[in-house]
N, C-alpha and C positions, 0 to 999 in steps of 0.2 A: 907294647906301651900305647900305640895308636888305638888298638882295639879297646883298651881299658878307658882311654879318654873319650872315645866314641860312645861307649856304654854309659859312662857318667853323664855325658852330654844328653843322650837320649832320655835318661831318667830325669834330669833336670827339666827338660822340655815337657815331659809327661806331667810334671807337677805344675808347671807354669801355664800351659795351654789347656783351656777347658775342653772337656770331652764332648764330642758331638755324636748325635745319633747317625747311624749309617742308614742309607736307603734313599730312594728317590721321592718318597712321600713327604710332602710339606706339612701334612697334618700331624697332630700328636694324638695317638690313640688314648682314649679315656677323657679327653677334653670335652666339655659340654657347651652347648649354645642353645638358644631358643629360636624357633621359627614362629612368625606371626602371620595371621590372616584376619580378614574382616568378613564376617558372616552376618547378614541381616542387621548391619550397623552396630554389631558388637565385636570387639576384638577378642580373638582366641590365640592361645599360644601353646606350644608343645616343646618339651625338652628333648634335645637330640645329643647323641654321643658319637664321637669319631671312632672309627675302627681302623685296624692296621692296614687295610687295603684301600685306604683313602675314601671309603664310603662311610655312611653313618646310619644309625638306627634312631628312631624317634618314638616317643610315647604317644599317648592319646591327646587329642586337642582338648583344651580346657578354657572355659570362659574367664576373661580377666575383668569382666563387668565394666569395661571402658568403651565408651561410644566412639565409633570411627566413621 
């Protein structure tokens, strides 16, 4: 009887408590962000994507045609 109540309690908790990702990496693989820099008084940006090992990959720098 105790095992059955424990099992029911575990199932109820599984429904109520949100699931979390396991692992030590605080980043979320697949999330994107932009990096910015100023070159010759023009702002440039590039899109970067997080990877599972807490590193990221970025595309090519592109002009935003904004003066900085």
